[in-house]
C-alpha positions in Angstrom: 2.5 34.5 -16.1 1.2 33.5 -12.7 0.4 30.0 -11.3 -3.1 30.6 -11.7 -2.8 31.9 -15.3 -0.5 28.6 -15.8 -3.7 26.4 -14.3 -6.7 28.1 -16.1 -4.4 27.4 -19.4 -4.0 24.1 -18.4 -7.3 23.3 -17.9 -7.7 24.5 -21.7 -5.2 22.5 -22.6 -7.1 19.9 -20.7 -10.1 20.4 -23.3 -8.0 20.5 -26.3 -6.0 17.6 -26.0 -8.7 15.2 -25.1 -10.7 17.1 -28.0 -7.8 15.9 -30.4 -7.3 12.4 -29.2 -11.5 11.7 -29.4 -10.9 13.3 -32.7 -8.7 10.5 -33.7 -10.6 7.4 -31.3 -13.9 8.3 -33.0 -12.1 7.6 -36.6 -11.1 4.2 -35.2 -12.7 0.7 -37.0 -15.0 -1.1 -35.5 -13.9 -3.6 -32.7 -10.3 -1.1 -31.9 -12.0 0.9 -29.5 -12.0 -2.1 -27.1 -9.9 -4.1 -28.1 -7.2 -5.6 -25.9 -3.8 -3.8 -25.9 -0.9 -3.8 -24.1 -0.8 -1.0 -21.2 -1.8 -0.3 -17.6 -5.6 -0.4 -18.8 -6.0 -2.9 -21.1 -7.6 -1.2 -23.9 -8.3 2.5 -25.5 -11.9 2.2 -23.9 -11.0 1.8 -20.6 -8.3 4.3 -20.0 -10.9 7.0 -21.1 -13.4 5.7 -18.9 -10.7 6.1 -16.4 -9.6 9.5 -17.1 -13.3 10.4 -16.7 -14.1 8.4 -13.7 -11.2 10.7 -12.1 -12.1 13.8 -13.2 -15.3 13.3 -11.8 -14.0 12.5 -8.2 -11.2 15.2 -8.5 -14.1 17.7 -9.4 -16.3 17.0 -6.5 -13.4 17.3 -4.2 -12.6 20.7 -5.8 -15.7 21.7 -5.9 -16.7 20.3 -2.5 -20.0 18.5 -3.8 -19.9 16.0 -1.0 -20.0 12.9 -3.2 -17.0 11.6 -2.0 -14.7 8.3 -3.2 -18.2 7.5 -4.6 -17.6 10.1 -7.3 -15.3 7.4 -8.9 -17.1 4.4 -7.2 -20.7 4.4 -8.7 -19.1 5.8 -12.3 -20.6 3.8 -14.8 -17.7 3.1 -17.8 -19.7 4.5 -21.5 -19.3 1.9 -24.1 -19.7 4.1 -27.4 -16.5 6.6 -27.8 -19.5 9.6 -28.6 -20.8 9.3 -25.6 -17.4 9.3 -23.5 -16.5 12.2 -25.6 -19.4 14.0 -24.9 -19.3 13.2 -21.6 -15.3 14.3 -21.4 -16.2 17.8 -23.2 -18.8 18.5 -20.4 -16.3 17.8 -17.5 -13.3 19.1 -18.9 -15.4 22.7 -19.7 -16.1 22.4 -16.1 -13.3 22.3 -14.8 -12.4 25.5 -17.1 -15.6 27.2 -15.4 -13.7 26.2 -12.0 -10.2 27.3 -13.0 -11.9 30.6 -14.5 -13.8 31.4 -11.2 -10.7 31.1 -8.9 -8.8 33.7 -7.5 -5.1 33.2 -6.4 -5.6 32.8 -2.8 -7.8 30.2 -3.5 -5.0 27.8 -4.3 -3.8 27.7 -1.2 -7.0 27.1 0.1 -7.5 23.3 1.5 -10.3 21.1 0.7 -11.0 17.5 1.7 -10.5 14.6 0.0 -12.5 10.9 0.7 -9.4 8.5 0.7 -11.9 5.9 1.6 -10.0 3.4 3.8 -6.6 6.1 4.2 -9.7 8.6 5.6 -10.7 12.2 4.7 -7.3 14.4 3.8 -7.3 18.1 3.2 -5.0 18.7 0.0 -4.5 22.3 -1.3 -6.4 23.2 -4.6 -3.5 24.0 -6.7 -2.1 20.5 -5.4 -5.2 18.5 -6.8 -5.3 20.6 -9.7 -1.9 19.8 -10.5 -2.7 16.5 -9.9 -5.1 16.4 -12.1 -3.5 17.4 -15.3 -0.6 14.9 -14.7 -3.0 12.3 -14.3 -4.9 13.8 -17.5 -1.6 13.6 -19.6 -0.5 10.5 -18.2 -3.1 8.7 -19.5 -4.0 10.2 -22.6 0.1 9.5 -23.4 -0.9 5.8 -22.7 -4.1 6.2 -25.2 -1.6 8.1 -28.1 0.6 5.0 -27.9 -2.0 2.3 -28.0 -3.8 4.6 -31.1 -0.2 3.8 -32.9 -1.6 0.0 -33.3 -4.9 1.1 -34.7 -5.9 2.1 -38.1 -5.7 6.2 -37.0 -2.7 7.8 -37.0 -2.3 9.5 -33.1 -2.8 13.5 -33.0 0.0 15.7 -31.7 -0.6 16.9 -28.7 2.0 18.4 -26.9 2.7 21.8 -28.1 -0.4 23.6 -26.8 1.3 26.7 -25.1 3.4 27.3 -28.0 2.9 29.9 -30.4 4.4 27.5 -32.9 1.2 25.1 -32.4 -1.4 28.1 -32.7 -2.2 26.7 -36.2 -4.0 22.8 -34.2 -5.6 25.3 -32.2 
Protein backbone atom coordinates (compact mmCIF):
# COMPACT_ATOMS: atom_id res chain seq x y z
CA UNK A 1 0.00 0.00 0.00
CA UNK A 2 1.32 3.45 -0.88
CA UNK A 3 0.52 6.79 0.76
CA UNK A 4 -2.16 7.72 -1.77
CA UNK A 5 -3.97 4.42 -1.16
CA UNK A 6 -3.70 4.98 2.59
CA UNK A 7 -5.19 8.47 2.33
CA UNK A 8 -8.05 7.16 0.20
CA UNK A 9 -8.71 4.50 2.82
CA UNK A 10 -8.63 7.16 5.53
CA UNK A 11 -11.23 9.19 3.63
CA UNK A 12 -13.46 6.13 3.62
CA UNK A 13 -12.71 5.54 7.30
CA UNK A 14 -13.78 9.12 7.94
CA UNK A 15 -17.19 8.49 6.34
CA UNK A 16 -17.58 5.13 8.10
CA UNK A 17 -16.61 6.53 11.51
CA UNK A 18 -18.94 9.50 11.18
CA UNK A 19 -21.75 7.23 10.04
CA UNK A 20 -21.31 4.92 13.05
CA UNK A 21 -20.98 7.81 15.47
CA UNK A 22 -24.02 9.65 14.13
CA UNK A 23 -26.04 6.43 14.15
CA UNK A 24 -25.51 6.43 17.92
CA UNK A 25 -26.04 10.19 18.28
CA UNK A 26 -29.41 9.92 16.53
CA UNK A 27 -30.55 7.56 19.30
CA UNK A 28 -29.87 10.07 22.10
CA UNK A 29 -32.69 11.03 24.41
CA UNK A 30 -34.11 14.56 24.01
CA UNK A 31 -31.70 17.11 25.47
CA UNK A 32 -28.60 14.88 25.42
CA UNK A 33 -27.29 16.17 22.05
CA UNK A 34 -27.01 19.77 23.27
CA UNK A 35 -26.44 19.07 26.99
CA UNK A 36 -23.42 20.76 28.57
CA UNK A 37 -20.53 18.32 29.00
CA UNK A 38 -16.89 18.43 29.95
CA UNK A 39 -14.71 18.48 26.84
CA UNK A 40 -12.87 20.92 24.57
CA UNK A 41 -16.26 21.99 23.18
CA UNK A 42 -19.13 22.11 25.67
CA UNK A 43 -21.48 19.59 24.01
CA UNK A 44 -21.80 16.78 21.51
CA UNK A 45 -23.66 19.24 19.27
CA UNK A 46 -20.87 21.85 19.40
CA UNK A 47 -18.13 19.27 18.78
CA UNK A 48 -19.84 17.71 15.77
CA UNK A 49 -20.56 21.15 14.30
CA UNK A 50 -16.87 22.03 14.77
CA UNK A 51 -15.77 18.91 12.88
CA UNK A 52 -17.99 19.84 9.94
CA UNK A 53 -16.94 23.51 9.95
CA UNK A 54 -13.26 22.51 9.78
CA UNK A 55 -14.02 19.95 7.07
CA UNK A 56 -15.59 22.76 5.01
CA UNK A 57 -12.51 24.92 5.54
CA UNK A 58 -10.01 22.25 4.55
CA UNK A 59 -12.05 21.07 1.59
CA UNK A 60 -12.05 24.65 0.33
CA UNK A 61 -8.26 24.77 0.70
CA UNK A 62 -7.80 21.39 -1.00
CA UNK A 63 -10.19 22.13 -3.86
CA UNK A 64 -8.77 25.65 -4.20
CA UNK A 65 -12.30 26.98 -3.91
CA UNK A 66 -11.23 30.52 -3.02
CA UNK A 67 -13.58 30.94 -0.06
CA UNK A 68 -10.69 30.83 2.42
CA UNK A 69 -11.22 31.36 6.14
CA UNK A 70 -14.83 32.35 5.48
CA UNK A 71 -15.56 28.66 4.81
CA UNK A 72 -15.17 28.23 8.58
CA UNK A 73 -16.12 31.69 9.81
CA UNK A 74 -19.44 31.78 7.93
CA UNK A 75 -20.41 28.23 8.90
CA UNK A 76 -23.91 28.15 10.40
CA UNK A 77 -24.11 25.45 13.09
CA UNK A 78 -26.85 22.87 12.90
CA UNK A 79 -29.31 22.53 15.77
CA UNK A 80 -30.71 19.14 14.81
CA UNK A 81 -28.56 15.98 14.66
CA UNK A 82 -30.20 14.54 11.53
CA UNK A 83 -29.53 17.68 9.47
CA UNK A 84 -25.95 17.78 10.77
CA UNK A 85 -25.51 14.07 9.95
CA UNK A 86 -26.77 14.67 6.40
CA UNK A 87 -24.39 17.62 5.91
CA UNK A 88 -21.47 15.65 7.35
CA UNK A 89 -22.20 12.74 5.02
CA UNK A 90 -22.20 15.07 2.01
CA UNK A 91 -18.89 16.55 3.15
CA UNK A 92 -17.39 13.09 3.70
CA UNK A 93 -18.41 11.98 0.21
CA UNK A 94 -16.91 15.16 -1.23
CA UNK A 95 -13.63 14.32 0.54
CA UNK A 96 -13.66 10.76 -0.82
CA UNK A 97 -14.22 12.08 -4.35
CA UNK A 98 -11.37 14.55 -3.91
CA UNK A 99 -9.00 11.80 -2.73
CA UNK A 100 -10.10 9.43 -5.48
CA UNK A 101 -9.13 11.98 -8.14
CA UNK A 102 -5.66 12.63 -6.75
CA UNK A 103 -2.47 11.30 -8.26
CA UNK A 104 0.58 10.42 -6.20
CA UNK A 105 2.27 13.59 -7.52
CA UNK A 106 -0.63 15.71 -6.25
CA UNK A 107 0.25 14.86 -2.65
CA UNK A 108 3.37 17.04 -2.90
CA UNK A 109 1.56 19.87 -4.68
CA UNK A 110 1.04 23.00 -2.59
CA UNK A 111 -2.26 24.82 -2.16
CA UNK A 112 -2.78 28.11 -0.39
CA UNK A 113 -4.37 28.11 3.06
CA UNK A 114 -5.93 31.28 4.42
CA UNK A 115 -4.74 31.68 8.01
CA UNK A 116 -6.38 35.06 8.53
CA UNK A 117 -3.95 37.38 10.33
CA UNK A 118 -1.10 34.89 9.81
CA UNK A 119 -1.51 35.23 6.05
CA UNK A 120 -1.78 32.89 3.11
CA UNK A 121 0.39 29.85 3.74
CA UNK A 122 1.17 27.21 1.10
CA UNK A 123 0.75 23.64 2.37
CA UNK A 124 1.23 20.24 0.76
CA UNK A 125 -2.01 18.44 -0.11
CA UNK A 126 -0.73 15.26 1.57
CA UNK A 127 -0.07 17.16 4.79
CA UNK A 128 -3.47 18.87 4.72
CA UNK A 129 -5.22 15.54 4.27
CA UNK A 130 -3.23 13.95 7.10
CA UNK A 131 -4.11 16.84 9.37
CA UNK A 132 -7.79 16.72 8.42
CA UNK A 133 -7.98 13.01 9.27
CA UNK A 134 -6.19 13.53 12.60
CA UNK A 135 -8.52 16.43 13.41
CA UNK A 136 -11.62 14.32 12.80
CA UNK A 137 -10.29 11.38 14.79
CA UNK A 138 -9.35 13.67 17.67
CA UNK A 139 -12.77 15.29 17.96
CA UNK A 140 -14.74 12.11 17.27
CA UNK A 141 -12.85 10.67 20.23
CA UNK A 142 -14.12 13.53 22.36
CA UNK A 143 -17.70 12.86 21.22
CA UNK A 144 -17.16 9.16 21.93
CA UNK A 145 -16.11 10.02 25.50
CA UNK A 146 -19.08 12.38 25.93
CA UNK A 147 -21.41 9.62 24.70
CA UNK A 148 -20.30 7.54 27.69
CA UNK A 149 -22.33 9.94 29.85
CA UNK A 150 -25.53 9.47 27.83
CA UNK A 151 -28.24 6.86 27.44
CA UNK A 152 -26.50 5.47 24.31
CA UNK A 153 -23.40 3.27 24.29
CA UNK A 154 -20.57 4.76 22.16
CA UNK A 155 -19.89 2.73 18.99
CA UNK A 156 -16.71 0.90 18.00
CA UNK A 157 -14.68 3.25 15.77
CA UNK A 158 -11.06 2.12 15.70
CA UNK A 159 -10.60 -1.07 13.66
CA UNK A 160 -11.78 0.01 10.21
CA UNK A 161 -8.57 -0.96 8.44
CA UNK A 162 -8.46 -4.50 9.85
CA UNK A 163 -10.00 -7.60 8.31
CA UNK A 164 -11.29 -8.38 11.79
CA UNK A 165 -13.60 -5.41 11.52
CA UNK A 166 -15.14 -6.32 8.15
CA UNK A 167 -18.30 -7.43 9.95
CA UNK A 168 -18.85 -3.82 11.11
CA UNK A 169 -18.57 -2.28 7.64
